[in-house]
Structure formats: structure tokens, C-alpha cells
N, C-alpha and C positions, 0 to 999 in steps of 0.2 A: 163273652168275649174271654178267652182262653190268654195266660201270659205268654205261652208259645207263642202264638196267633201275633199278640202284638209285639213282639220281640222280632217275628219273621216278617212284619207288615212295614218294620221299622229298616228292618234290613241289618239288624245286630246279631244274626246265627247266622254267620256262612258253614260252619261246620255242627250242623245239630248232632248231637250228644245222642249213640242211640239209647232207648229205655227200653223197659222189659216190667211188664206188671207183674206183681204177685197178687194174688187176691188172697185175703185172709178174712173170711166172715164177710158181712154184708158189707163193708170197708173196703176201699181199695187202695194200695197203698203201692207207690211208685220209687226206683231204683234206678239208681245208675249203673252201668254196666261199667265195671275200669277198665279203663283202655291203657295198655302197655303205655309206659314212659317212653319220651324219645332216646335216641342215643347219646344225647348230649347232657340229659339229664342223669343218666346214670353215673356218669364221670363227676360226684360233685365236689364242693371245694373239702368237705367234712367228711366223705369216703377216703381223700386223698391224705389228709391231716391224720388219719388214723394208720394211713401204711409207716413204716418205719424208713425213714430218709436214710440213706449212706453217700457221705458225699467224696468222693475220691479225687482227690487234685494230682494233676501229672504235670512235675515240671519237666523241664526240657534238659537236659543233662548236658553241658558244654563246657569244654575240656578247651582250655586255652592253651596253644601250645608257645612255647614262649617266642619271641620274635626277632628275626636275625638282625646284625647288626646293619644290613643294607636297608632291610626294613625301615628301621625306626630311624636310618637317614632320610632317607625317604619320605618318611610321614614328618619330619624335622624339616623338612624342605615346604613341604606341602602347605603345613600350618602358620608358616610365618607371615606375620603382619594380616592374619586372620581371625586373630584373638580376640577384639572389641566386636568382631561379626557374629564370634559365635555364640558367645557370652551374651550378648542383645537378646538370640533369640530364647523363644519358646522352647523348655527342656523336649515337648516332643518332636521339636525342628531338630535339634541340639543332636539327639541321637540319630535319626535319619541323617543328618550328614558326617556325624562321627562314622555310622557305619558305611555309610557311601565312601567316605575320604580314605578308609581301612581294605576296603574295594580295589578304589583305583590305586593302593599304595602298591596292593599285590600284586594287580597287572601291570603296573610299570617295570616290579622287583623281576618278574615271569619276561620280561622283555628285554632286560638287561641281563639277567642269567642266560638267554639262548643265544644274547650276543646281536641280536635283532632288535636294535634301539632306532625308530621311527620316531620323528621329533613332532609330524602331524600326527600318527595317533596320540602319542603323549599330551600333546598341546589337546587332542579332540576330548580326550580323558576329563583333563583337567579344568578345561571349560564346563562340559556335563556336571564336575562335581560344584564347583564354585556359583551356576546356576541354580544352585536349591538356597543360597541367602536371600532371604525375602528383599526384595527393594534394590537389588543390587545394580549397578550402573553399567549399563553396554560396556564403554569405553573402560572403568576399571576391572570390568572381569576379561577383558582381552588382554588390559596391560600385565595383569596379576598372573594369568596361564602362561602367557608370554614368558615374564621372568622366570619364574617356576620351571618351564619346561626347558628354559635356556640351562639352569643350574641343575637341572638334572640327565641333560643330554652331555654337559662338561662332566658331571661326576660317572657317568656310565663308560665318555670317552678316557678318562682318567683311571679307572678300574679296567677297561681294557689296556691298558699300556704297562700296567702290571703283569 
């Protein structure tokens, strides 16, 4: 029994390799045909190492415009009594909280500039911002949002009178 027959009997050869026989004199020599490499083998790590690597780092250019006096006042009102919560957060959450707070402050400032200050909208903006604090009490959230809204509406009314 030939080795090939034994392997086929066991079921080890699912894909038989084509063979071609070359006769040289009285002996027979068996050579395997070269099968082309699959696509995934063509891109080996060694080939990747030979290619020169060029890294380009593109950093977004951010130009910070100076904050207006009104925006600074709004941010001061918003950040009152929240320092302990802010500093107890992880840094990733702090960054998100800060960005959302700045966004909220600019929206409130735009509302004040147009002269259409609606307390309900300000309350909703502040409430959504304070909700970012992890584990905040629902009643504390409502209370803080209401206090800040009252201060901002009073500030808007005072600005209107001027």
C-alpha cells in the first residue's frame, strides 16, 4: 500500500497536491508542482517591515477666541457649587462635562443677546448639563438647575434694563 493511499484512506488529504512525474533513466523521480501563494500570504510581516514607514500626525488647529464678559459671568453662575463634583470625576468625564458646560453657556448667551430669554429653555439646558455628573441625586439636580436658572434670568432682566 502506497503512502498516498494510506492518507486517502484515513481522510487526511482533502486537497490532493497535483504531482508530475519526471523520468530520468530507470528511476522515477516525483516532484511537486508549485502552487501559487494565496493572497493573504503575499502580504507577510517581513514584506511590511521592508517598506519605509512614514507617520503623519495631523493635529486640529483650534483658535480660542477670547470670551465675552457676559459669557464669563454665565460660566461663573453655572459652575457655582459644582466644584466638588467636577474634581471627583475621572478626567475623561471632566473634559466632556467642561465641553458641554461651555456649549450650554454659549447657547444661553445667544438667547440673552437676542433678548428672548425663556426660563424653561434655560432650565432644560442646565438640567441636561448637570445630568452628566455621575450618581447625581434627582432632587439635587432639579434644585441646582432652578437656582442657576433664576440667577441667569435675573441677570438677563438686569441687562435688559440697562
